[in-house]
Every structure is written in C-alpha cells, then in structure tokens.
mmCIF file of the N, C-alpha and C atoms, coordinates in Angstrom:
data_MODEL
# 
_entry.id   MODEL 
# 
loop_
_atom_site.group_PDB 
_atom_site.id 
_atom_site.type_symbol 
_atom_site.label_atom_id 
_atom_site.label_alt_id 
_atom_site.label_comp_id 
_atom_site.label_asym_id 
_atom_site.label_entity_id 
_atom_site.label_seq_id 
_atom_site.pdbx_PDB_ins_code 
_atom_site.Cartn_x 
_atom_site.Cartn_y 
_atom_site.Cartn_z 
_atom_site.occupancy 
_atom_site.B_iso_or_equiv 
_atom_site.pdbx_formal_charge 
_atom_site.auth_seq_id 
_atom_site.auth_comp_id 
_atom_site.auth_asym_id 
_atom_site.auth_atom_id 
_atom_site.pdbx_PDB_model_num 
ATOM 1   N N  . MET A 1 1  ? 8.667   18.856  10.351  1.00 0.00 ? 1  MET A N  1 
ATOM 2   C CA . MET A 1 1  ? 8.250   20.557  11.957  1.00 0.00 ? 1  MET A CA 1 
ATOM 3   C C  . MET A 1 1  ? 7.032   19.775  11.464  1.00 0.00 ? 1  MET A C  1 
ATOM 4   N N  . LYS A 1 2  ? 6.254   18.817  12.052  1.00 0.00 ? 2  LYS A N  1 
ATOM 5   C CA . LYS A 1 2  ? 4.093   18.590  12.066  1.00 0.00 ? 2  LYS A CA 1 
ATOM 6   C C  . LYS A 1 2  ? 3.184   19.716  11.932  1.00 0.00 ? 2  LYS A C  1 
ATOM 7   N N  . THR A 1 3  ? 2.681   20.089  11.383  1.00 0.00 ? 3  THR A N  1 
ATOM 8   C CA . THR A 1 3  ? 1.199   20.455  11.566  1.00 0.00 ? 3  THR A CA 1 
ATOM 9   C C  . THR A 1 3  ? 0.099   19.913  11.324  1.00 0.00 ? 3  THR A C  1 
ATOM 10  N N  . LYS A 1 4  ? -0.868  20.447  12.704  1.00 0.00 ? 4  LYS A N  1 
ATOM 11  C CA . LYS A 1 4  ? -1.734  19.712  12.459  1.00 0.00 ? 4  LYS A CA 1 
ATOM 12  C C  . LYS A 1 4  ? -2.677  20.256  11.714  1.00 0.00 ? 4  LYS A C  1 
ATOM 13  N N  . LEU A 1 5  ? -3.631  19.103  11.102  1.00 0.00 ? 5  LEU A N  1 
ATOM 14  C CA . LEU A 1 5  ? -4.348  19.248  9.838   1.00 0.00 ? 5  LEU A CA 1 
ATOM 15  C C  . LEU A 1 5  ? -5.912  18.462  10.028  1.00 0.00 ? 5  LEU A C  1 
ATOM 16  N N  . THR A 1 6  ? -6.869  19.659  9.777   1.00 0.00 ? 6  THR A N  1 
ATOM 17  C CA . THR A 1 6  ? -8.303  18.924  9.554   1.00 0.00 ? 6  THR A CA 1 
ATOM 18  C C  . THR A 1 6  ? -8.915  18.836  8.091   1.00 0.00 ? 6  THR A C  1 
ATOM 19  N N  . LEU A 1 7  ? -9.497  17.550  8.381   1.00 0.00 ? 7  LEU A N  1 
ATOM 20  C CA . LEU A 1 7  ? -9.736  17.160  6.997   1.00 0.00 ? 7  LEU A CA 1 
ATOM 21  C C  . LEU A 1 7  ? -12.195 16.593  7.553   1.00 0.00 ? 7  LEU A C  1 
ATOM 22  N N  . SER A 1 8  ? -12.361 16.449  5.726   1.00 0.00 ? 8  SER A N  1 
ATOM 23  C CA . SER A 1 8  ? -13.754 16.534  5.962   1.00 0.00 ? 8  SER A CA 1 
ATOM 24  C C  . SER A 1 8  ? -13.925 14.750  5.036   1.00 0.00 ? 8  SER A C  1 
ATOM 25  N N  . ILE A 1 9  ? -14.110 13.882  5.941   1.00 0.00 ? 9  ILE A N  1 
ATOM 26  C CA . ILE A 1 9  ? -14.438 12.547  4.958   1.00 0.00 ? 9  ILE A CA 1 
ATOM 27  C C  . ILE A 1 9  ? -15.812 11.450  5.165   1.00 0.00 ? 9  ILE A C  1 
ATOM 28  N N  . ASP A 1 10 ? -16.293 11.070  4.709   1.00 0.00 ? 10 ASP A N  1 
ATOM 29  C CA . ASP A 1 10 ? -16.794 10.346  4.383   1.00 0.00 ? 10 ASP A CA 1 
ATOM 30  C C  . ASP A 1 10 ? -17.127 9.192   6.147   1.00 0.00 ? 10 ASP A C  1 
ATOM 31  N N  . LYS A 1 11 ? -18.291 8.940   6.482   1.00 0.00 ? 11 LYS A N  1 
ATOM 32  C CA . LYS A 1 11 ? -18.006 8.201   7.871   1.00 0.00 ? 11 LYS A CA 1 
ATOM 33  C C  . LYS A 1 11 ? -17.456 6.751   7.849   1.00 0.00 ? 11 LYS A C  1 
ATOM 34  N N  . GLU A 1 12 ? -17.984 6.309   6.646   1.00 0.00 ? 12 GLU A N  1 
ATOM 35  C CA . GLU A 1 12 ? -17.676 4.469   6.442   1.00 0.00 ? 12 GLU A CA 1 
ATOM 36  C C  . GLU A 1 12 ? -16.306 4.837   5.919   1.00 0.00 ? 12 GLU A C  1 
ATOM 37  N N  . LEU A 1 13 ? -15.712 6.091   5.598   1.00 0.00 ? 13 LEU A N  1 
ATOM 38  C CA . LEU A 1 13 ? -14.201 5.389   5.286   1.00 0.00 ? 13 LEU A CA 1 
ATOM 39  C C  . LEU A 1 13 ? -13.564 5.940   7.207   1.00 0.00 ? 13 LEU A C  1 
ATOM 40  N N  . VAL A 1 14 ? -13.505 6.876   7.274   1.00 0.00 ? 14 VAL A N  1 
ATOM 41  C CA . VAL A 1 14 ? -13.205 7.067   8.609   1.00 0.00 ? 14 VAL A CA 1 
ATOM 42  C C  . VAL A 1 14 ? -13.568 5.519   10.021  1.00 0.00 ? 14 VAL A C  1 
ATOM 43  N N  . GLN A 1 15 ? -14.317 4.839   9.312   1.00 0.00 ? 15 GLN A N  1 
ATOM 44  C CA . GLN A 1 15 ? -14.710 3.707   10.630  1.00 0.00 ? 15 GLN A CA 1 
ATOM 45  C C  . GLN A 1 15 ? -13.193 3.001   9.605   1.00 0.00 ? 15 GLN A C  1 
ATOM 46  N N  . TYR A 1 16 ? -13.086 2.450   8.462   1.00 0.00 ? 16 TYR A N  1 
ATOM 47  C CA . TYR A 1 16 ? -12.032 1.968   7.889   1.00 0.00 ? 16 TYR A CA 1 
ATOM 48  C C  . TYR A 1 16 ? -11.371 1.959   7.903   1.00 0.00 ? 16 TYR A C  1 
ATOM 49  N N  . VAL A 1 17 ? -10.158 3.495   8.297   1.00 0.00 ? 17 VAL A N  1 
ATOM 50  C CA . VAL A 1 17 ? -9.441  3.891   8.556   1.00 0.00 ? 17 VAL A CA 1 
ATOM 51  C C  . VAL A 1 17 ? -8.892  3.778   9.874   1.00 0.00 ? 17 VAL A C  1 
ATOM 52  N N  . ARG A 1 18 ? -9.434  3.216   11.028  1.00 0.00 ? 18 ARG A N  1 
ATOM 53  C CA . ARG A 1 18 ? -9.614  3.691   12.537  1.00 0.00 ? 18 ARG A CA 1 
ATOM 54  C C  . ARG A 1 18 ? -9.370  1.910   13.125  1.00 0.00 ? 18 ARG A C  1 
ATOM 55  N N  . HIS A 1 19 ? -10.417 1.314   11.759  1.00 0.00 ? 19 HIS A N  1 
ATOM 56  C CA . HIS A 1 19 ? -9.894  -0.156  11.579  1.00 0.00 ? 19 HIS A CA 1 
ATOM 57  C C  . HIS A 1 19 ? -8.738  -0.283  11.695  1.00 0.00 ? 19 HIS A C  1 
ATOM 58  N N  . GLU A 1 20 ? -8.418  0.046   10.236  1.00 0.00 ? 20 GLU A N  1 
ATOM 59  C CA . GLU A 1 20 ? -6.943  -0.268  10.059  1.00 0.00 ? 20 GLU A CA 1 
ATOM 60  C C  . GLU A 1 20 ? -5.573  0.041   10.243  1.00 0.00 ? 20 GLU A C  1 
ATOM 61  N N  . ALA A 1 21 ? -6.113  1.050   11.217  1.00 0.00 ? 21 ALA A N  1 
ATOM 62  C CA . ALA A 1 21 ? -5.068  2.240   12.288  1.00 0.00 ? 21 ALA A CA 1 
ATOM 63  C C  . ALA A 1 21 ? -4.672  0.862   12.917  1.00 0.00 ? 21 ALA A C  1 
ATOM 64  N N  . GLN A 1 22 ? -5.621  1.102   13.331  1.00 0.00 ? 22 GLN A N  1 
ATOM 65  C CA . GLN A 1 22 ? -5.357  -0.501  14.171  1.00 0.00 ? 22 GLN A CA 1 
ATOM 66  C C  . GLN A 1 22 ? -4.806  -1.583  14.218  1.00 0.00 ? 22 GLN A C  1 
ATOM 67  N N  . SER A 1 23 ? -4.944  -2.115  13.468  1.00 0.00 ? 23 SER A N  1 
ATOM 68  C CA . SER A 1 23 ? -5.315  -3.254  12.759  1.00 0.00 ? 23 SER A CA 1 
ATOM 69  C C  . SER A 1 23 ? -3.195  -3.571  12.856  1.00 0.00 ? 23 SER A C  1 
ATOM 70  N N  . ASN A 1 24 ? -2.582  -2.331  12.121  1.00 0.00 ? 24 ASN A N  1 
ATOM 71  C CA . ASN A 1 24 ? -1.371  -2.009  11.657  1.00 0.00 ? 24 ASN A CA 1 
ATOM 72  C C  . ASN A 1 24 ? -0.445  -1.214  13.216  1.00 0.00 ? 24 ASN A C  1 
ATOM 73  N N  . GLY A 1 25 ? -1.282  -1.284  13.801  1.00 0.00 ? 25 GLY A N  1 
ATOM 74  C CA . GLY A 1 25 ? -0.977  -0.796  15.346  1.00 0.00 ? 25 GLY A CA 1 
ATOM 75  C C  . GLY A 1 25 ? -0.199  0.830   14.629  1.00 0.00 ? 25 GLY A C  1 
ATOM 76  N N  . THR A 1 26 ? -0.332  1.240   14.019  1.00 0.00 ? 26 THR A N  1 
ATOM 77  C CA . THR A 1 26 ? -0.287  3.043   13.821  1.00 0.00 ? 26 THR A CA 1 
ATOM 78  C C  . THR A 1 26 ? -1.358  3.647   14.078  1.00 0.00 ? 26 THR A C  1 
ATOM 79  N N  . SER A 1 27 ? -1.176  4.947   13.982  1.00 0.00 ? 27 SER A N  1 
ATOM 80  C CA . SER A 1 27 ? -2.462  5.957   14.206  1.00 0.00 ? 27 SER A CA 1 
ATOM 81  C C  . SER A 1 27 ? -3.232  5.536   12.065  1.00 0.00 ? 27 SER A C  1 
ATOM 82  N N  . ILE A 1 28 ? -4.404  6.786   12.567  1.00 0.00 ? 28 ILE A N  1 
ATOM 83  C CA . ILE A 1 28 ? -4.796  7.896   11.357  1.00 0.00 ? 28 ILE A CA 1 
ATOM 84  C C  . ILE A 1 28 ? -3.480  8.438   9.979   1.00 0.00 ? 28 ILE A C  1 
ATOM 85  N N  . SER A 1 29 ? -2.831  9.504   11.128  1.00 0.00 ? 29 SER A N  1 
ATOM 86  C CA . SER A 1 29 ? -2.526  9.502   10.720  1.00 0.00 ? 29 SER A CA 1 
ATOM 87  C C  . SER A 1 29 ? -0.951  10.122  10.087  1.00 0.00 ? 29 SER A C  1 
ATOM 88  N N  . GLY A 1 30 ? -0.660  8.917   10.839  1.00 0.00 ? 30 GLY A N  1 
ATOM 89  C CA . GLY A 1 30 ? 0.735   8.020   10.229  1.00 0.00 ? 30 GLY A CA 1 
ATOM 90  C C  . GLY A 1 30 ? 0.040   7.094   9.291   1.00 0.00 ? 30 GLY A C  1 
ATOM 91  N N  . ILE A 1 31 ? -0.903  6.518   8.767   1.00 0.00 ? 31 ILE A N  1 
ATOM 92  C CA . ILE A 1 31 ? -1.969  6.456   7.701   1.00 0.00 ? 31 ILE A CA 1 
ATOM 93  C C  . ILE A 1 31 ? -1.502  6.996   6.358   1.00 0.00 ? 31 ILE A C  1 
ATOM 94  N N  . PHE A 1 32 ? -2.205  8.300   7.163   1.00 0.00 ? 32 PHE A N  1 
ATOM 95  C CA . PHE A 1 32 ? -2.365  9.740   5.767   1.00 0.00 ? 32 PHE A CA 1 
ATOM 96  C C  . PHE A 1 32 ? -1.318  9.722   5.263   1.00 0.00 ? 32 PHE A C  1 
ATOM 97  N N  . SER A 1 33 ? 0.167   10.705  5.876   1.00 0.00 ? 33 SER A N  1 
ATOM 98  C CA . SER A 1 33 ? 1.214   11.025  5.894   1.00 0.00 ? 33 SER A CA 1 
ATOM 99  C C  . SER A 1 33 ? 1.789   9.445   5.004   1.00 0.00 ? 33 SER A C  1 
ATOM 100 N N  . GLU A 1 34 ? 1.587   8.286   5.130   1.00 0.00 ? 34 GLU A N  1 
ATOM 101 C CA . GLU A 1 34 ? 2.342   7.358   4.040   1.00 0.00 ? 34 GLU A CA 1 
ATOM 102 C C  . GLU A 1 34 ? 1.860   7.507   3.438   1.00 0.00 ? 34 GLU A C  1 
ATOM 103 N N  . PHE A 1 35 ? 0.322   7.128   2.691   1.00 0.00 ? 35 PHE A N  1 
ATOM 104 C CA . PHE A 1 35 ? -0.370  7.345   1.643   1.00 0.00 ? 35 PHE A CA 1 
ATOM 105 C C  . PHE A 1 35 ? 0.704   8.380   0.322   1.00 0.00 ? 35 PHE A C  1 
ATOM 106 N N  . LEU A 1 36 ? 0.797   9.956   1.601   1.00 0.00 ? 36 LEU A N  1 
ATOM 107 C CA . LEU A 1 36 ? 0.663   10.842  0.493   1.00 0.00 ? 36 LEU A CA 1 
ATOM 108 C C  . LEU A 1 36 ? 1.922   10.813  0.346   1.00 0.00 ? 36 LEU A C  1 
ATOM 109 N N  . LEU A 1 37 ? 3.572   10.443  1.345   1.00 0.00 ? 37 LEU A N  1 
ATOM 110 C CA . LEU A 1 37 ? 4.534   10.361  0.903   1.00 0.00 ? 37 LEU A CA 1 
ATOM 111 C C  . LEU A 1 37 ? 4.254   9.086   -0.613  1.00 0.00 ? 37 LEU A C  1 
ATOM 112 N N  . SER A 1 38 ? 3.869   8.381   -0.150  1.00 0.00 ? 38 SER A N  1 
ATOM 113 C CA . SER A 1 38 ? 4.472   7.464   -1.571  1.00 0.00 ? 38 SER A CA 1 
ATOM 114 C C  . SER A 1 38 ? 3.507   7.331   -2.912  1.00 0.00 ? 38 SER A C  1 
ATOM 115 N N  . ARG A 1 39 ? 2.491   9.447   -2.793  1.00 0.00 ? 39 ARG A N  1 
ATOM 116 C CA . ARG A 1 39 ? 2.033   9.698   -3.727  1.00 0.00 ? 39 ARG A CA 1 
ATOM 117 C C  . ARG A 1 39 ? 3.065   10.476  -4.193  1.00 0.00 ? 39 ARG A C  1 
ATOM 118 N N  . LYS A 1 40 ? 3.723   11.173  -2.919  1.00 0.00 ? 40 LYS A N  1 
ATOM 119 C CA . LYS A 1 40 ? 4.889   12.245  -3.790  1.00 0.00 ? 40 LYS A CA 1 
ATOM 120 C C  . LYS A 1 40 ? 6.104   10.762  -4.663  1.00 0.00 ? 40 LYS A C  1 
ATOM 121 N N  . VAL A 1 41 ? 6.482   10.196  -4.005  1.00 0.00 ? 41 VAL A N  1 
ATOM 122 C CA . VAL A 1 41 ? 7.362   9.115   -4.906  1.00 0.00 ? 41 VAL A CA 1 
ATOM 123 C C  . VAL A 1 41 ? 6.715   8.515   -5.995  1.00 0.00 ? 41 VAL A C  1 
ATOM 124 N N  . GLN A 1 42 ? 5.301   8.191   -6.038  1.00 0.00 ? 42 GLN A N  1 
ATOM 125 C CA . GLN A 1 42 ? 4.646   7.519   -7.274  1.00 0.00 ? 42 GLN A CA 1 
ATOM 126 C C  . GLN A 1 42 ? 4.740   8.929   -8.496  1.00 0.00 ? 42 GLN A C  1 
ATOM 127 N N  . SER A 1 43 ? 4.639   9.542   -8.235  1.00 0.00 ? 43 SER A N  1 
ATOM 128 C CA . SER A 1 43 ? 4.730   11.116  -9.109  1.00 0.00 ? 43 SER A CA 1 
ATOM 129 C C  . SER A 1 43 ? 6.027   11.541  -9.997  1.00 0.00 ? 43 SER A C  1 
ATOM 130 N N  . LYS A 1 44 ? 6.952   11.048  -9.162  1.00 0.00 ? 44 LYS A N  1 
ATOM 131 C CA . LYS A 1 44 ? 7.970   11.730  -9.400  1.00 0.00 ? 44 LYS A CA 1 
ATOM 132 C C  . LYS A 1 44 ? 8.758   10.655  -10.474 1.00 0.00 ? 44 LYS A C  1 
ATOM 133 N N  . ARG A 1 45 ? 8.186   9.751   -10.099 1.00 0.00 ? 45 ARG A N  1 
ATOM 134 C CA . ARG A 1 45 ? 8.554   8.726   -10.829 1.00 0.00 ? 45 ARG A CA 1 
ATOM 135 C C  . ARG A 1 45 ? 8.382   8.118   -12.186 1.00 0.00 ? 45 ARG A C  1 
ATOM 136 N N  . GLN A 1 46 ? 8.811   8.900   -13.467 1.00 0.00 ? 46 GLN A N  1 
ATOM 137 C CA . GLN A 1 46 ? 7.594   8.647   -14.731 1.00 0.00 ? 46 GLN A CA 1 
ATOM 138 C C  . GLN A 1 46 ? 8.383   7.028   -15.356 1.00 0.00 ? 46 GLN A C  1 
ATOM 139 N N  . ALA A 1 47 ? 7.898   6.804   -15.427 1.00 0.00 ? 47 ALA A N  1 
ATOM 140 C CA . ALA A 1 47 ? 7.722   4.980   -16.343 1.00 0.00 ? 47 ALA A CA 1 
ATOM 141 C C  . ALA A 1 47 ? 7.700   5.046   -17.771 1.00 0.00 ? 47 ALA A C  1 
ATOM 142 N N  . ILE A 1 48 ? 9.219   4.018   -18.156 1.00 0.00 ? 48 ILE A N  1 
ATOM 143 C CA . ILE A 1 48 ? 9.617   4.332   -19.501 1.00 0.00 ? 48 ILE A CA 1 
ATOM 144 C C  . ILE A 1 48 ? 8.468   3.837   -20.531 1.00 0.00 ? 48 ILE A C  1 
ATOM 145 N N  . PRO A 1 49 ? 7.237   4.729   -21.774 1.00 0.00 ? 49 PRO A N  1 
ATOM 146 C CA . PRO A 1 49 ? 5.936   4.056   -22.471 1.00 0.00 ? 49 PRO A CA 1 
ATOM 147 C C  . PRO A 1 49 ? 6.145   2.826   -22.448 1.00 0.00 ? 49 PRO A C  1 
ATOM 148 N N  . LYS A 1 50 ? 7.585   1.642   -22.153 1.00 0.00 ? 50 LYS A N  1 
ATOM 149 C CA . LYS A 1 50 ? 7.319   0.159   -22.681 1.00 0.00 ? 50 LYS A CA 1 
ATOM 150 C C  . LYS A 1 50 ? 6.418   0.200   -20.948 1.00 0.00 ? 50 LYS A C  1 
ATOM 151 N N  . VAL A 1 51 ? 7.455   0.409   -20.012 1.00 0.00 ? 51 VAL A N  1 
ATOM 152 C CA . VAL A 1 51 ? 6.904   0.168   -19.066 1.00 0.00 ? 51 VAL A CA 1 
ATOM 153 C C  . VAL A 1 51 ? 5.103   0.056   -18.662 1.00 0.00 ? 51 VAL A C  1 
ATOM 154 N N  . SER A 1 52 ? 4.936   1.094   -18.896 1.00 0.00 ? 52 SER A N  1 
ATOM 155 C CA . SER A 1 52 ? 3.855   1.636   -18.533 1.00 0.00 ? 52 SER A CA 1 
ATOM 156 C C  . SER A 1 52 ? 2.598   1.048   -19.128 1.00 0.00 ? 52 SER A C  1 
ATOM 157 N N  . THR A 1 53 ? 2.866   0.472   -20.523 1.00 0.00 ? 53 THR A N  1 
ATOM 158 C CA . THR A 1 53 ? 1.481   -0.634  -21.223 1.00 0.00 ? 53 THR A CA 1 
ATOM 159 C C  . THR A 1 53 ? 1.908   -1.794  -20.210 1.00 0.00 ? 53 THR A C  1 
ATOM 160 N N  . MET A 1 54 ? 2.865   -2.261  -19.918 1.00 0.00 ? 54 MET A N  1 
ATOM 161 C CA . MET A 1 54 ? 2.953   -2.945  -18.809 1.00 0.00 ? 54 MET A CA 1 
ATOM 162 C C  . MET A 1 54 ? 2.189   -3.253  -16.910 1.00 0.00 ? 54 MET A C  1 
ATOM 163 N N  . LEU A 1 55 ? 1.880   -2.094  -16.748 1.00 0.00 ? 55 LEU A N  1 
ATOM 164 C CA . LEU A 1 55 ? 1.271   -1.670  -15.600 1.00 0.00 ? 55 LEU A CA 1 
ATOM 165 C C  . LEU A 1 55 ? 0.200   -2.558  -15.554 1.00 0.00 ? 55 LEU A C  1 
ATOM 166 N N  . GLY A 1 56 ? -0.355  -3.622  -15.076 1.00 0.00 ? 56 GLY A N  1 
ATOM 167 C CA . GLY A 1 56 ? -1.550  -3.969  -14.218 1.00 0.00 ? 56 GLY A CA 1 
ATOM 168 C C  . GLY A 1 56 ? -1.754  -4.594  -15.456 1.00 0.00 ? 56 GLY A C  1 
ATOM 169 N N  . SER A 1 57 ? -1.148  -5.827  -15.812 1.00 0.00 ? 57 SER A N  1 
ATOM 170 C CA . SER A 1 57 ? -0.957  -7.045  -16.597 1.00 0.00 ? 57 SER A CA 1 
ATOM 171 C C  . SER A 1 57 ? -0.958  -7.693  -15.928 1.00 0.00 ? 57 SER A C  1 
ATOM 172 N N  . LEU A 1 58 ? -0.474  -8.097  -14.500 1.00 0.00 ? 58 LEU A N  1 
ATOM 173 C CA . LEU A 1 58 ? -0.474  -8.980  -14.025 1.00 0.00 ? 58 LEU A CA 1 
ATOM 174 C C  . LEU A 1 58 ? -1.937  -9.609  -13.162 1.00 0.00 ? 58 LEU A C  1 
ATOM 175 N N  . LYS A 1 59 ? -2.649  -9.253  -13.789 1.00 0.00 ? 59 LYS A N  1 
ATOM 176 C CA . LYS A 1 59 ? -3.848  -8.352  -12.635 1.00 0.00 ? 59 LYS A CA 1 
ATOM 177 C C  . LYS A 1 59 ? -4.736  -9.885  -12.987 1.00 0.00 ? 59 LYS A C  1 
ATOM 178 N N  . SER A 1 60 ? -4.450  -10.715 -13.819 1.00 0.00 ? 60 SER A N  1 
ATOM 179 C CA . SER A 1 60 ? -5.800  -11.746 -14.006 1.00 0.00 ? 60 SER A CA 1 
ATOM 180 C C  . SER A 1 60 ? -4.464  -12.798 -13.195 1.00 0.00 ? 60 SER A C  1 
ATOM 181 N N  . TYR A 1 61 ? -3.524  -12.583 -12.461 1.00 0.00 ? 61 TYR A N  1 
ATOM 182 C CA . TYR A 1 61 ? -3.054  -13.964 -11.592 1.00 0.00 ? 61 TYR A CA 1 
ATOM 183 C C  . TYR A 1 61 ? -3.307  -13.642 -10.409 1.00 0.00 ? 61 TYR A C  1 
ATOM 184 N N  . GLU A 1 62 ? -3.743  -14.444 -10.069 1.00 0.00 ? 62 GLU A N  1 
ATOM 185 C CA . GLU A 1 62 ? -4.071  -14.883 -8.714  1.00 0.00 ? 62 GLU A CA 1 
ATOM 186 C C  . GLU A 1 62 ? -2.394  -15.321 -7.981  1.00 0.00 ? 62 GLU A C  1 
ATOM 187 N N  . ILE A 1 63 ? -2.520  -13.665 -6.732  1.00 0.00 ? 63 ILE A N  1 
ATOM 188 C CA . ILE A 1 63 ? -0.413  -13.625 -6.693  1.00 0.00 ? 63 ILE A CA 1 
ATOM 189 C C  . ILE A 1 63 ? -0.912  -13.740 -5.919  1.00 0.00 ? 63 ILE A C  1 
ATOM 190 N N  . ASP A 1 64 ? -0.010  -14.330 -3.991  1.00 0.00 ? 64 ASP A N  1 
ATOM 191 C CA . ASP A 1 64 ? -0.193  -13.922 -2.598  1.00 0.00 ? 64 ASP A CA 1 
ATOM 192 C C  . ASP A 1 64 ? 1.166   -12.734 -2.613  1.00 0.00 ? 64 ASP A C  1 
ATOM 193 N N  . ASP A 1 65 ? 0.971   -11.743 -2.708  1.00 0.00 ? 65 ASP A N  1 
ATOM 194 C CA . ASP A 1 65 ? 2.509   -10.871 -2.167  1.00 0.00 ? 65 ASP A CA 1 
ATOM 195 C C  . ASP A 1 65 ? 2.111   -10.175 -1.371  1.00 0.00 ? 65 ASP A C  1 
ATOM 196 N N  . SER A 1 66 ? 1.641   -11.145 -0.099  1.00 0.00 ? 66 SER A N  1 
ATOM 197 C CA . SER A 1 66 ? 2.275   -11.293 1.080   1.00 0.00 ? 66 SER A CA 1 
ATOM 198 C C  . SER A 1 66 ? 3.173   -11.268 1.679   1.00 0.00 ? 66 SER A C  1 
ATOM 199 N N  . LYS A 1 67 ? 3.810   -10.974 2.989   1.00 0.00 ? 67 LYS A N  1 
ATOM 200 C CA . LYS A 1 67 ? 5.206   -11.024 3.734   1.00 0.00 ? 67 LYS A CA 1 
ATOM 201 C C  . LYS A 1 67 ? 4.568   -12.789 4.071   1.00 0.00 ? 67 LYS A C  1 
ATOM 202 N N  . ALA A 1 68 ? 4.001   -13.131 4.082   1.00 0.00 ? 68 ALA A N  1 
ATOM 203 C CA . ALA A 1 68 ? 3.765   -14.314 4.684   1.00 0.00 ? 68 ALA A CA 1 
ATOM 204 C C  . ALA A 1 68 ? 3.390   -15.520 2.843   1.00 0.00 ? 68 ALA A C  1 
ATOM 205 N N  . GLY A 1 69 ? 3.186   -15.202 2.309   1.00 0.00 ? 69 GLY A N  1 
ATOM 206 C CA . GLY A 1 69 ? 2.781   -15.804 0.960   1.00 0.00 ? 69 GLY A CA 1 
ATOM 207 C C  . GLY A 1 69 ? 3.915   -15.803 0.267   1.00 0.00 ? 69 GLY A C  1 
ATOM 208 N N  . ILE A 1 70 ? 5.277   -14.877 0.367   1.00 0.00 ? 70 ILE A N  1 
ATOM 209 C CA . ILE A 1 70 ? 6.361   -15.013 -0.527  1.00 0.00 ? 70 ILE A CA 1 
ATOM 210 C C  . ILE A 1 70 ? 7.327   -15.391 0.860   1.00 0.00 ? 70 ILE A C  1 
ATOM 211 N N  . ARG A 1 71 ? 7.219   -16.041 2.221   1.00 0.00 ? 71 ARG A N  1 
ATOM 212 C CA . ARG A 1 71 ? 7.412   -16.568 2.901   1.00 0.00 ? 71 ARG A CA 1 
ATOM 213 C C  . ARG A 1 71 ? 8.156   -18.307 2.529   1.00 0.00 ? 71 ARG A C  1 
ATOM 214 N N  . ASN A 1 72 ? 6.019   -18.517 2.481   1.00 0.00 ? 72 ASN A N  1 
ATOM 215 C CA . ASN A 1 72 ? 5.727   -19.890 1.821   1.00 0.00 ? 72 ASN A CA 1 
ATOM 216 C C  . ASN A 1 72 ? 6.263   -19.917 0.420   1.00 0.00 ? 72 ASN A C  1 
ATOM 217 N N  . SER A 1 73 ? 6.110   -18.813 -1.021  1.00 0.00 ? 73 SER A N  1 
ATOM 218 C CA . SER A 1 73 ? 7.298   -19.468 -1.223  1.00 0.00 ? 73 SER A CA 1 
ATOM 219 C C  . SER A 1 73 ? 8.085   -20.710 -2.315  1.00 0.00 ? 73 SER A C  1 
ATOM 220 N N  . TYR A 1 74 ? 9.137   -19.014 -0.972  1.00 0.00 ? 74 TYR A N  1 
ATOM 221 C CA . TYR A 1 74 ? 10.793  -19.376 -0.225  1.00 0.00 ? 74 TYR A CA 1 
ATOM 222 C C  . TYR A 1 74 ? 10.385  -20.797 0.496   1.00 0.00 ? 74 TYR A C  1 
ATOM 223 N N  . ALA A 1 75 ? 10.302  -21.541 1.182   1.00 0.00 ? 75 ALA A N  1 
ATOM 224 C CA . ALA A 1 75 ? 10.474  -22.467 2.215   1.00 0.00 ? 75 ALA A CA 1 
ATOM 225 C C  . ALA A 1 75 ? 10.131  -23.466 1.137   1.00 0.00 ? 75 ALA A C  1 
ATOM 226 N N  . LYS A 1 76 ? 8.628   -23.155 0.432   1.00 0.00 ? 76 LYS A N  1 
ATOM 227 C CA . LYS A 1 76 ? 8.021   -24.835 -1.165  1.00 0.00 ? 76 LYS A CA 1 
ATOM 228 C C  . LYS A 1 76 ? 9.541   -24.099 -1.773  1.00 0.00 ? 76 LYS A C  1 
ATOM 229 N N  . LYS A 1 77 ? 10.712  -23.411 -2.668  1.00 0.00 ? 77 LYS A N  1 
ATOM 230 C CA . LYS A 1 77 ? 11.366  -23.443 -2.923  1.00 0.00 ? 77 LYS A CA 1 
ATOM 231 C C  . LYS A 1 77 ? 12.851  -23.892 -2.994  1.00 0.00 ? 77 LYS A C  1 
ATOM 232 N N  . TYR A 1 78 ? 12.303  -23.944 -1.466  1.00 0.00 ? 78 TYR A N  1 
ATOM 233 C CA . TYR A 1 78 ? 14.057  -23.859 -0.880  1.00 0.00 ? 78 TYR A CA 1 
ATOM 234 C C  . TYR A 1 78 ? 14.626  -25.299 -0.123  1.00 0.00 ? 78 TYR A C  1 
ATOM 235 N N  . SER A 1 79 ? 13.000  -26.216 0.866   1.00 0.00 ? 79 SER A N  1 
ATOM 236 C CA . SER A 1 79 ? 13.131  -27.342 1.376   1.00 0.00 ? 79 SER A CA 1 
ATOM 237 C C  . SER A 1 79 ? 13.929  -28.258 0.388   1.00 0.00 ? 79 SER A C  1 
ATOM 238 N N  . ASN A 1 80 ? 13.458  -28.428 -0.559  1.00 0.00 ? 80 ASN A N  1 
ATOM 239 C CA . ASN A 1 80 ? 14.539  -29.549 -1.213  1.00 0.00 ? 80 ASN A CA 1 
ATOM 240 C C  . ASN A 1 80 ? 16.081  -30.028 -0.622  1.00 0.00 ? 80 ASN A C  1 
# 
C-alpha cells in the first residue's frame, strides 16, 4: 500500500533530484523509495569487523564501475 508523504527540502536539492529523475526515466518518489530501501538493506547487513576496516580502501584508485566501464573492461579482457 502506498501512502502520500510531504517533505521539506532545500530548493537546490529539489532541482538536483528532478534532473536525476528525468535523466534516469523515473520519478522523484521512485528515487526516494529506492534510497530508503537501500538504507533498510544496509542497516540489516552487519559487516564483520575485518570487512568494516576494508570499507573505502579502494577510494584512492580511479575505478570506473559504471555499466559502460565494466563492459569496456570485459571487451578488452576477452577481445584477444
């Protein structure tokens, strides 16, 4: 069951989320719902201490993890 919700947020953030929604072919409600669902999943997942210390360790590397970047990596790897 869906329920209507009214939020108060900064005007710049509204412009940003409208642009993101339009760019991704979704609604602001869809973006907000997806965000909350991901937070819900993350809160249920408790990383073991060893993994927690590793989180963010790859931020210093420039890794293109977009779909196009991954596709290009596979193309390079398997083109031979």
